[in-house]
C-alpha positions in Angstrom: 42.3 -36.1 -103.9 42.9 -32.4 -103.4 40.3 -31.6 -106.1 37.7 -33.8 -104.4 38.5 -32.1 -101.0 38.1 -28.6 -102.6 34.8 -29.6 -104.2 33.5 -30.9 -100.8 34.5 -27.6 -99.1 32.7 -25.6 -101.8 29.6 -27.7 -101.5 29.5 -27.3 -97.8 30.0 -23.6 -98.1 27.1 -23.3 -100.5 24.9 -25.4 -98.3 25.7 -23.3 -95.3 25.0 -20.1 -97.3 21.6 -21.4 -98.4 20.8 -22.3 -94.8 21.9 -18.9 -93.5 19.8 -17.2 -96.2 16.8 -19.3 -95.2 17.3 -18.4 -91.5 17.6 -14.7 -92.5 14.2 -15.0 -94.4 12.7 -16.6 -91.3 14.0 -13.8 -89.2 12.6 -11.2 -91.6 9.2 -12.8 -91.3 9.5 -12.6 -87.5 10.2 -8.9 -87.8 7.3 -8.4 -90.1 5.0 -10.3 -87.7 6.2 -8.2 -84.8 5.5 -5.0 -86.8 2.0 -6.1 -87.5 1.3 -7.3 -84.0 1.4 -3.7 -82.8 -1.5 -2.8 -85.0 -5.2 -3.1 -84.7 -6.7 -4.8 -87.7 -6.3 -7.7 -90.0 -3.4 -7.9 -92.5 -2.0 -9.9 -95.4 1.4 -9.7 -97.0 2.9 -11.3 -100.0 6.6 -10.9 -100.9 8.4 -12.6 -103.7 11.8 -11.9 -105.3 11.3 -11.8 -109.1 14.7 -13.4 -109.9 14.7 -15.8 -106.9 11.1 -16.9 -106.4 12.1 -19.3 -103.6 12.7 -16.1 -101.6 9.1 -15.4 -100.5 7.0 -14.6 -97.5 3.3 -15.3 -97.5 1.1 -14.1 -94.6 -2.7 -14.6 -94.8 -2.5 -14.6 -98.6 -5.9 -16.3 -99.0 -7.8 -13.9 -96.7 -10.4 -11.9 -98.6 -10.3 -8.1 -98.4 -12.4 -5.3 -99.9 -10.3 -4.6 -103.0 -10.7 -0.8 -102.8 -8.6 0.7 -105.7 -6.3 -2.2 -106.2 -9.1 -3.5 -108.6 -8.0 -0.7 -111.0 -4.9 -2.7 -112.0 -7.1 -5.5 -113.4 -9.1 -2.9 -115.3 -5.9 -1.5 -116.7 -4.9 -5.0 -117.9 -8.3 -5.7 -119.5 -8.1 -2.4 -121.4 -4.7 -3.2 -122.8 -5.8 -6.7 -123.6 -8.8 -5.3 -125.5 -6.5 -2.9 -127.4 -4.3 -5.8 -128.3 -7.0 -8.1 -129.6 -9.6 -5.8 -131.1 -9.7 -2.6 -133.1 -9.7 -0.4 -130.0 -7.0 2.2 -130.1 -5.9 3.6 -126.7 -5.9 7.0 -128.3 -9.5 6.7 -129.5 -12.0 9.2 -127.9 -14.6 8.4 -125.3 -17.2 10.6 -123.7 -16.7 11.9 -120.1 -19.9 11.3 -118.2 -20.8 11.0 -114.5 -24.0 9.0 -114.7 -23.9 5.2 -114.4 -26.2 2.2 -113.7 -26.3 0.3 -110.4 -25.6 -3.5 -110.8 -28.5 -4.1 -108.4 -31.4 -2.9 -110.5 -30.0 -0.7 -113.3 -31.1 2.5 -111.6 -28.9 5.5 -112.3 -26.4 7.0 -109.9 -24.0 9.9 -110.3 -20.4 10.4 -109.5 -19.5 13.5 -107.4 -16.2 15.4 -107.6 -16.2 15.7 -103.8 -15.9 11.9 -103.5 -13.0 11.6 -106.0 -9.2 12.0 -105.6 -9.0 13.4 -109.1 -10.8 16.5 -110.2 -9.8 17.4 -113.8 -12.2 15.0 -115.6 -15.2 16.6 -113.9 -14.2 20.0 -115.4 -14.5 18.5 -118.8 -17.9 16.8 -118.4 -19.6 15.9 -121.7 -16.3 16.4 -123.6 -14.2 13.6 -125.0 -10.9 12.2 -123.7 -8.9 9.2 -124.7 -8.9 5.7 -123.3 -5.2 6.2 -122.5 -5.9 9.3 -120.4 -8.6 7.5 -118.5 -6.2 4.6 -117.8 -3.5 7.0 -116.7 -5.7 9.0 -114.3 -7.3 5.8 -113.0 -3.9 4.4 -111.9 -1.7 7.4 -111.1 -4.3 9.6 -109.3 -6.8 6.8 -108.6 -9.6 8.5 -110.5 -12.9 6.9 -109.6 -14.7 8.6 -112.5 -12.1 7.3 -115.0 -12.6 3.8 -113.5 -16.3 3.9 -113.9 -16.2 5.1 -117.5 -13.7 2.3 -118.3 -15.7 -0.4 -116.5 -18.9 0.7 -118.2 -17.1 0.2 -121.5 -15.2 -3.0 -120.7 -17.7 -4.8 -118.5 -16.8 -5.8 -115.0 -17.5 -9.5 -115.7 -15.0 -9.6 -118.5 -12.4 -8.0 -116.2 -12.9 -10.8 -113.7 -12.8 -13.4 -116.5 -9.5 -12.1 -117.7 -8.1 -12.4 -114.1 -9.3 -16.0 -114.0 -7.4 -16.6 -117.2 -4.2 -15.3 -115.5 -4.7 -17.6 -112.6 -6.0 -15.0 -110.1 -8.8 -17.4 -109.1 -10.7 -15.5 -106.4 -10.4 -11.8 -107.2 -13.9 -10.4 -108.0 -14.4 -7.2 -110.0 -18.2 -6.8 -109.7 -18.7 -3.1 -110.3 -17.3 0.4 -110.5 -17.1 2.9 -107.6 -19.9 4.7 -105.6 -22.6 2.2 -106.5 -24.2 2.6 -103.1 -27.1 0.2 -103.7 -24.6 -2.5 -104.4 -22.5 -1.6 -101.5 -25.4 -1.8 -99.1 -26.2 -5.3 -100.4 -22.6 -6.4 -99.8 -21.8 -6.4 -103.5 -18.2 -5.1 -103.5 -15.0 -5.8 -105.3 -12.8 -8.2 -103.3 -9.3 -9.6 -103.6 -6.6 -11.6 -101.8 -2.9 -10.9 -101.5 -2.4 -14.1 -103.5 -4.5 -12.8 -106.4 -2.6 -9.5 -106.6 0.7 -11.4 -106.3 -0.3 -13.5 -109.4 -1.3 -10.4 -111.3 2.0 -8.6 -110.6 4.0 -11.7 -111.4 2.5 -11.6 -114.9 3.3 -7.9 -115.1 6.9 -8.4 -114.0 7.5 -11.1 -116.7 6.9 -8.7 -119.6 4.8 -11.4 -121.3 1.3 -10.6 -120.0 -0.1 -9.3 -123.3 2.9 -8.1 -125.4 6.2 -6.7 -124.4 5.2 -3.2 -125.6 1.8 -3.3 -123.8 3.5 -4.6 -120.6 6.0 -1.7 -120.7 3.2 0.8 -121.1 1.2 -0.5 -118.2 4.3 -0.6 -116.0 5.2 2.9 -117.0 1.8 4.1 -115.9 2.1 2.2 -112.6 5.5 3.8 -112.0 3.9 7.2 -112.2 1.8 6.6 -109.1 1.4 9.8 -107.1 0.4 8.2 -103.7 3.7 7.0 -102.2 3.2 6.7 -98.5 3.4 3.0 -98.1 5.6 0.7 -100.2 7.6 3.7 -101.6 7.9 5.8 -98.5 11.1 4.5 -97.0 13.0 2.8 -99.8 16.0 4.7 -101.1 15.3 7.9 -103.0 15.2 7.1 -106.7 14.0 3.6 -106.3 11.5 2.7 -109.1 8.2 1.3 -107.9 5.4 0.3 -110.2 2.4 0.1 -107.9 -1.3 0.7 -107.2 -2.7 1.8 -103.8 -6.2 1.5 -102.5 -8.0 2.9 -99.5 -11.5 3.2 -98.0 -12.6 3.5 -94.4 -10.3 1.2 -92.2 -8.8 -0.3 -95.4 -5.3 0.6 -96.6 -3.6 -1.3 -99.4 -0.6 -1.1 -101.6 0.6 -3.6 -104.3 3.3 -3.6 -106.8 6.9 -4.2 -108.0 9.9 -2.7 -106.4 13.0 -2.5 -108.7 16.3 -2.9 -106.9 18.1 -2.6 -110.2 17.3 -2.6 -113.9 16.7 -6.3 -114.1 16.0 -7.2 -110.5 13.3 -6.6 -108.0 10.5 -8.0 -106.0 6.7 -8.0 -105.7 5.2 -6.7 -102.5 1.5 -6.8 -101.6 0.2 -5.2 -98.3 -3.5 -5.5 -97.5 -5.4 -4.4 -94.4 -8.9 -4.2 -93.0 -10.5 -3.3 -89.7 -7.6 -1.0 -89.3 -8.8 2.3 -87.8 -5.5 4.0 -87.3 -4.5 4.9 -90.8 -1.3 6.7 -89.9 -0.1 3.7 -87.9 -0.8 1.3 -90.8 1.0 3.6 -93.3 4.0 3.7 -91.0 4.0 0.0 -90.5 3.7 -0.7 -94.3 6.6 1.7 -95.0 8.7 0.0 -92.3 8.0 -3.5 -93.7 8.8 -2.3 -97.2 12.1 -0.9 -96.0 12.9 -4.2 -94.2 12.2 -6.2 -97.3 14.2 -3.8 -99.5 17.3 -4.1 -97.3 16.9 -7.9 -97.1 16.6 -8.2 -100.9 19.5 -6.0 -101.7 22.0 -7.0 -99.1 20.7 -9.8 -97.0 18.6 -9.1 -93.9 20.4 -7.6 -90.9 19.2 -6.6 -87.4 
């Protein structure tokens, strides 16, 4: 009889704990909604605990956004997939060039160093570099030139096809960067928070391509140099594997925050029609901090 009573008490305690945790998650969402309500623009957020997937917050996850540089993560995955399944070696050489063809009519357009966040590749025009170096610069310093060289080699349609295979069913990688003819016709890369969540769920599982390839891709993402959103207010030393993206009135960040060696969560923050960049960056950093504190120790006021 005493044992049955003890078991009942334990069950009730666990049930109450689950209820309290659920209420805390609801309160966290309210705080996030409040943070976003102070901003001009449209936003989407996806949060999911890697080890406890029932702990998630999904806000406007099916809303479509200009992908900006978040599309560079799919390009990275396609490159590593190609290296895994063909005779491509990531340390093979490839020519650095600045001229590419528009997807509209095949007419040429050139990349300009003034329009890029990374400059070193332009200094080595018509010389060779490696596929790995292009991938590293594309992710860590968001090199548009590296992105275009890789997409020219890999084919944008194949990048999208690989994303479909992963279950990212609406992300579209149509082209590289600075194809103004395509842009003027509304032919731009698009994504949703749901798509990016799916992609980073695969990356977090270490089974996307192979364990070794997964580790290499995550190591590149961990070296991101733009850290003014998801990474800005989490504790110093926190490891974040992520990819940012921005164009006019669009400010994104997407990735995995590691709370310990084997635990962490995925966070996607997308925005559009958001004119006040600094306000959006601050809000994204605040939301990331809230989620970090919630995940580590339970959300508190």
